[in-house]
C-alpha positions in Angstrom: 0.1 0.0 0.0 3.0 2.3 0.7 4.3 1.7 -2.5 1.0 2.5 -4.2 1.1 6.0 -2.3 4.5 6.6 -3.2 3.7 6.1 -6.9 0.6 8.2 -6.9 2.5 10.9 -5.3 5.3 10.4 -8.0 2.9 11.0 -10.8 1.0 13.8 -9.1 4.3 15.7 -8.9 5.4 14.9 -12.3 2.1 15.9 -13.8 2.1 19.2 -12.1 5.7 19.7 -13.1 4.8 19.0 -16.8 1.5 21.1 -16.5 3.8 24.3 -15.1 6.4 23.8 -17.9 3.8 23.8 -20.5 2.3 27.2 -19.1 5.8 28.7 -18.7 6.6 27.7 -22.6 3.4 28.8 -23.7 4.1 32.2 -22.0 8.2 31.8 -23.2 9.3 31.6 -20.0 12.1 28.9 -19.8 13.2 28.9 -16.4 10.7 26.2 -15.4 13.1 23.7 -16.0 15.1 24.5 -13.0 12.2 23.6 -10.7 13.7 20.3 -9.9 17.3 21.9 -9.4 15.5 24.2 -7.0 13.9 21.5 -5.3 17.0 19.6 -4.8 19.0 22.4 -3.5 16.1 23.3 -0.9 16.4 19.6 0.1 20.4 20.2 0.5 19.7 23.2 3.1 17.6 20.9 5.2 19.5 17.5 5.1 23.0 17.7 3.5 24.3 21.3 4.1 27.8 19.7 4.0 27.0 18.6 0.5 25.6 22.1 -0.5 28.9 23.6 0.8 31.0 21.5 -1.4 28.5 22.1 -4.2 29.2 25.9 -3.7 32.9 24.9 -4.0 32.3 23.5 -7.3 30.5 26.2 -8.7 32.8 29.1 -7.7 35.1 29.1 -10.6 32.5 29.4 -12.9 30.2 31.6 -11.5 29.6 34.7 -13.4 29.4 38.2 -11.8 26.3 40.2 -12.7 27.0 44.1 -12.3 24.8 47.0 -12.6 21.5 45.1 -12.6 18.3 47.0 -11.9 18.9 46.9 -8.1 22.1 48.4 -8.4 24.2 45.7 -6.6 26.7 43.1 -8.0 26.4 39.4 -7.3 28.1 36.3 -8.6 25.6 33.6 -9.8 25.0 31.1 -9.0 27.5 30.7 -5.8 26.7 34.0 -3.9 23.0 33.2 -3.7 23.3 29.8 -2.4 25.9 31.3 0.4 23.4 33.8 1.5 21.1 31.1 2.0 23.7 28.9 4.0 24.5 32.0 6.2 21.1 32.6 7.0 20.3 28.9 7.9 23.3 28.9 10.3 22.3 32.2 12.2 18.8 30.9 12.6 19.5 27.7 13.7 22.4 29.0 16.0 20.1 31.5 17.5 17.3 28.9 18.0 19.3 25.7 19.5 22.7 27.6 20.5 24.9 24.6 19.7 28.0 25.6 18.3 31.4 24.0 19.3 32.9 26.3 21.8 36.6 25.4 21.1 36.2 27.0 17.7 34.8 30.2 19.3 37.9 30.4 21.6 40.6 29.9 19.0 42.8 32.7 18.6 42.0 32.8 14.9 38.2 33.1 15.5 39.0 36.0 18.1 40.9 37.7 15.6 38.2 37.1 13.0 35.8 38.7 15.4 37.6 41.9 16.0 38.0 42.3 12.1 34.1 41.9 11.7 33.5 44.0 14.7 35.6 46.8 13.5 34.1 46.4 9.9 30.8 47.3 11.6 32.1 50.1 13.7 33.5 51.7 10.5 30.5 51.0 8.4 28.7 53.1 11.0 30.9 55.9 10.7 31.3 55.4 7.1 31.2 58.2 4.6 28.6 56.4 2.5 27.0 53.7 4.9 25.3 51.8 2.2 28.1 50.8 0.5 30.0 49.8 3.6 27.0 47.8 5.1 26.8 46.0 1.5 30.6 45.1 2.0 30.1 43.8 5.7 27.4 41.8 4.8 29.2 40.3 1.6 32.0 39.4 4.1 29.5 37.6 6.2 28.5 35.6 3.5 31.8 34.4 2.7 33.1 33.9 6.3 30.1 32.1 7.9 29.8 29.3 5.2 33.3 28.9 4.6 35.0 29.5 8.2 32.5 28.6 11.0 30.5 26.1 9.0 34.1 25.1 7.0 35.7 24.2 10.3 32.6 21.7 11.3 32.7 20.4 7.4 36.5 19.4 7.6 36.0 17.3 10.8 36.3 15.0 8.3 39.3 15.5 7.0 38.6 13.8 3.6 36.7 17.0 2.9 39.9 19.1 2.9 40.9 17.0 -0.3 37.4 17.0 -1.5 37.1 20.9 -1.4 40.7 21.4 -3.3 39.5 18.6 -6.1 36.3 20.2 -6.6 37.6 23.8 -6.8 40.3 22.4 -9.3 37.7 20.6 -11.2 35.8 23.5 -12.8 39.2 25.6 -12.5 40.3 23.3 -15.2 37.1 24.1 -17.1 38.3 27.6 -17.0 41.8 27.0 -17.7 41.0 25.3 -21.0 38.2 28.0 -22.1 40.8 30.7 -21.1 43.7 29.0 -23.0 41.4 28.4 -26.1 40.5 31.7 -26.4 44.0 33.1 -25.8 45.2 31.0 -28.4 42.9 32.9 -31.0 45.3 35.8 -30.2 48.4 34.2 -30.7 48.8 33.9 -26.6 49.6 37.7 -27.0 50.4 39.6 -23.5 47.8 42.3 -23.8 44.9 40.0 -24.7 45.9 37.6 -21.8 44.7 40.5 -19.4 41.3 39.6 -20.3 40.5 36.5 -22.1 39.3 34.7 -18.8 36.3 36.9 -19.0 33.5 36.6 -17.8 34.8 34.0 -15.3 37.4 36.2 -13.9 37.6 39.8 -14.1 41.1 40.1 -15.3 44.4 38.2 -15.4 45.5 39.3 -12.0 42.4 37.6 -10.1 42.8 34.7 -12.6 46.6 34.4 -11.9 46.2 34.8 -7.9 43.8 31.8 -7.8 46.4 29.8 -10.0 49.3 30.4 -7.5 46.9 29.6 -4.7 46.2 26.1 -5.9 49.6 25.3 -7.4 51.4 24.6 -4.1 48.4 22.5 -3.1 48.6 20.1 -6.0 52.2 20.1 -6.2 52.0 18.6 -2.6 49.4 16.0 -3.7 51.4 14.9 -6.4 54.5 14.6 -4.3 52.4 12.7 -1.5 53.6 9.1 -1.4 50.7 8.0 0.9 48.5 8.0 -2.0 48.2 5.9 -4.9 50.1 6.4 -8.2 46.9 7.1 -10.1 46.0 9.8 -7.5 49.4 11.4 -7.7 49.5 11.2 -11.5 45.9 13.1 -11.6 47.5 15.7 -8.9 50.5 16.1 -11.4 48.4 16.7 -14.4 46.7 19.5 -12.4 49.9 20.9 -11.2 51.2 21.1 -14.8 48.0 22.6 -16.0 48.1 25.3 -13.3 51.7 25.9 -13.9 51.1 26.5 -17.8 48.0 28.6 -17.3 50.1 30.7 -14.6 52.9 31.3 -17.3 50.0 32.3 -19.7 48.3 34.8 -17.2 51.2 37.2 -17.1 50.4 38.0 -13.9 53.6 39.1 -12.4 52.5 39.4 -8.6 51.2 35.8 -9.1 54.7 34.9 -10.2 56.3 36.5 -7.3 53.9 35.0 -4.8 55.0 31.5 -5.7 58.4 32.2 -5.5 58.1 33.7 -2.0 55.8 30.4 -1.2 58.9 28.1 -2.0 61.1 30.3 0.4 58.8 30.1 2.9 58.4 26.2 2.3 62.4 25.9 2.7 62.3 28.0 5.8 59.4 25.8 7.5 60.6 22.3 6.1 64.5 23.1 7.4 63.1 24.5 10.8 65.3 28.0 10.0 65.2 29.5 13.2 63.0 32.6 13.9 65.7 34.8 15.0 67.7 34.3 12.2 64.6 35.1 9.6 64.1 38.3 11.7 67.6 39.1 11.6 67.6 38.8 7.7 64.5 41.0 7.4 66.2 43.6 9.7 69.1 43.5 7.3 67.0 43.8 4.1 65.1 46.9 5.5 68.3 48.4 7.1 70.0 47.9 3.6 67.1 49.6 1.8 66.9 52.6 4.2 71.0 53.3 3.8 70.9 52.6 0.2 67.6 54.1 -0.8 68.7 56.7 -3.1 71.0 54.2 -5.0 68.3 51.8 -5.0 65.5 54.3 -6.6 67.8 55.5 -9.1 68.5 52.0 -10.3 64.6 51.6 -10.4 64.1 54.7 -12.3 66.4 53.7 -14.9 64.5 50.5 -15.8 62.3 51.1 -18.8 61.2 47.5 -19.5 57.5 47.4 -20.2 55.4 44.4 -19.9 56.1 41.8 -22.6 55.0 38.6 -23.8 58.8 37.6 -23.2 59.1 36.0 -20.0 62.8 37.5 -18.9 61.2 41.4 -20.0 58.0 40.5 -18.2 60.0 39.5 -15.1 62.3 42.8 -15.2 59.1 45.0 -15.8 57.9 44.0 -12.3 60.2 46.6 -11.0 59.9 49.2 -13.5 58.4 52.3 -11.9 59.3 54.9 -14.5 57.4 54.1 -17.6 55.1 51.1 -16.9 51.5 52.1 -16.5 50.3 49.3 -14.4 53.0 50.1 -12.0 52.8 53.6 -12.0 49.0 53.5 -11.5 49.2 51.2 -8.4 51.7 53.9 -6.9 49.0 56.4 -7.7 46.3 54.4 -6.0 48.5 54.1 -2.8 49.7 57.4 -2.7 45.7 58.4 -2.8 45.0 55.7 -0.2 48.0 57.4 2.2 46.2 60.9 1.7 42.9 59.4 2.7 44.3 57.5 5.6 45.9 61.1 6.7 42.6 62.6 7.0 40.9 59.8 8.9 43.5 57.7 10.5 41.2 55.9 12.9 38.1 54.9 11.7 38.8 55.4 8.0 36.3 56.7 4.9 34.3 53.1 5.5 34.5 49.6 4.1 34.1 49.6 0.4 34.2 53.3 -0.2 37.8 53.8 -1.7 37.1 53.4 -5.2 34.0 56.3 -4.7 36.3 58.5 -2.8 39.9 58.4 -3.8 39.6 60.7 -7.0 40.1 64.1 -5.6 43.1 62.8 -3.5 45.0 61.9 -6.8 47.7 64.3 -7.8 48.0 65.4 -11.4 51.7 64.7 -11.6 51.0 61.1 -10.3 48.2 60.2 -12.8 48.6 57.8 -15.6 47.1 57.2 -19.0 44.9 54.6 -17.1 43.7 56.7 -14.3 40.0 57.6 -13.7 38.0 59.4 -11.5 35.1 57.3 -12.3 36.0 54.7 -9.6 35.2 52.0 -12.1 39.0 50.3 -12.4 39.4 48.6 -9.2 40.1 49.3 -5.6 43.2 50.3 -3.8 45.1 47.3 -5.2 46.4 46.3 -1.8 44.8 44.1 0.8 46.6 46.2 3.3 46.8 49.8 2.2 43.0 49.4 1.2 41.9 48.8 4.6 44.0 51.6 6.4 42.3 54.1 4.2 39.0 52.5 4.6 39.3 51.3 8.3 41.9 53.1 9.7 44.7 51.7 11.8 43.0 49.1 13.7 41.7 47.8 10.3 45.1 47.3 9.2 45.9 45.8 12.5 43.2 43.1 12.1 44.4 42.1 8.8 48.0 41.7 10.0 46.8 40.0 13.1 44.8 37.5 11.0 48.3 36.7 9.0 50.4 36.2 12.1 47.9 34.4 13.6 47.0 32.0 11.0 50.8 31.1 9.9 51.5 30.6 13.7 48.8 28.1 13.8 49.5 26.2 10.6 53.0 26.0 11.4 52.2 24.7 14.8 50.1 22.2 13.3 53.0 21.1 10.8 55.2 20.8 13.7 53.0 18.9 16.0 50.8 16.7 14.0 51.2 13.0 14.4 49.8 12.0 11.1 52.1 12.5 8.2 49.1 13.6 5.8 47.8 16.4 8.6 51.5 17.6 8.4 51.5 17.6 4.5 48.1 19.3 4.6 48.9 21.9 7.0 52.0 22.7 5.0 50.3 23.2 1.9 47.6 25.2 3.4 50.0 27.7 4.7 51.8 27.9 1.4 48.6 28.5 -0.6 47.6 31.3 1.9 51.4 32.8 1.6 50.7 33.3 -2.1 47.9 35.3 -1.3 49.3 37.2 1.2 52.1 38.2 -0.9 49.6 38.9 -3.8 47.6 40.9 -1.7 50.4 43.5 -1.4 49.8 44.6 -5.3 45.9 43.3 -5.6 42.7 43.0 -3.4 40.1 40.3 -4.1 38.8 39.4 -0.8 35.4 41.5 -2.0 35.0 38.4 -4.8 33.8 34.9 -4.3 36.6 33.4 -6.4 39.4 34.4 -3.8 37.1 34.4 -0.6 36.0 31.0 -0.8 39.5 29.3 -0.8 40.8 32.0 1.5 38.2 31.4 4.5 38.1 27.9 3.7 41.9 27.1 3.9 41.8 29.3 7.3 39.0 26.8 8.4 41.3 23.9 7.2 44.1 25.0 9.4 41.9 25.7 12.4 40.0 22.2 12.1 43.4 20.5 11.8 44.6 22.2 14.9 41.4 21.4 16.9 40.5 18.1 15.7 43.2 16.3 14.0 46.9 17.1 14.8 46.9 15.0 18.1 45.7 11.6 15.8 47.7 9.1 14.3 44.6 7.9 12.2 42.4 10.6 10.9 40.4 8.9 8.3 38.5 6.4 10.3 38.4 8.0 13.9 36.6 11.3 13.9 36.4 13.2 17.3 33.8 12.8 19.5 31.5 15.9 19.6 31.8 17.8 23.0 28.5 17.7 25.2 26.2 20.1 24.2 27.7 20.2 20.6 26.3 18.8 17.4 28.0 16.4 15.2 29.1 17.3 11.7 25.8 15.8 10.4 23.4 17.5 12.9 25.5 21.1 12.3 23.5 23.6 10.2 
């Protein structure tokens, strides 16, 4: 009898679906075919939130940003609406049942994130353009809540760490193929390489930054002798693909970030003492101060512009005399420092730089690509931008995040009893290092492309620190939940 009821419901729902789609087609509305997908996603919100988060990860690289809509906002489809739903569900469930692992809330990384979000709220209230700043704050929340606070619960099952990376890479490879084919139509020319990745990535710097981010991860997977040869072969193929795409991206900041990550890897693996590292940094800073005139004179003599030739393109990195891209960054930074000078504590408000910086430009610093319209990006720095928008406390919160997550990741690497956890923690640190270095010259944390892996890797490191570093076997034995907390399946 139960089987008959199920069959009747099946036919009833199928008939309704066919009837609705017939009506939609008559009215030339074709989105009715998405109704089954919407139902499946609705069920995932209720029963399989962990799988929905991984689905979002899969969707992010191929999501398309829709800007200048009738609502006057920009949003990445389909990823960001799904993130908003996850955020709201988490907040509602947490509000009503109060179940969340307190060890996460007490973790130093979480405390610094709370401080960063708190200061974003304060500076949104004092903002020159509050509407823009509160939009910025809400967007930050729908990145941080699903991929940090829920991400930690997701990564209690350590297998989800590799699932996260492979899913992101799967669709990133699709974007790479699209970009490479598109680029080949222009003979892999350097200028066309700046935009051939559209509509998936805004420009070559954002694209190159993500390629650099995942390159250490899959290079490490390819060298992981604890996995099968087939697994390592696939990881090697992904690594080579990422490396080739990184070269063709012509993103100089991304190239530099990978080089710095290699240096950091050597320092961590060979346990170079912290005092030696600090001594080296002090010597470099002192040398620049003592010989700044000679260094600036040498930099000003460099006339090499961006080029399709690898050596010439590398040389153009330190061209501050004629390279328009480099000069425009300096113009943006100088404007940001002037903005900071006027409001050093609260800044002008999160997300407001591009609407306010124009009057702070100087005619002698403007370039052929300068604009007053605020339509050519932000301050081009994850550090100088927050300094102008959120004042000194905002910059301190960003720098604190970097210090605390690096200390946590290195601690997990040194103390983990399981070899694969040691590897995962090292790769996570190196991936984040590429972004921290890239962030000196660009800023992408207001986009889903960068924020999803960025906050996801923060969650990976914290999850490994809390749940996995003390366990020799991490795949078959998951940690028991604390009293009053939910299991991964029960969590929102």
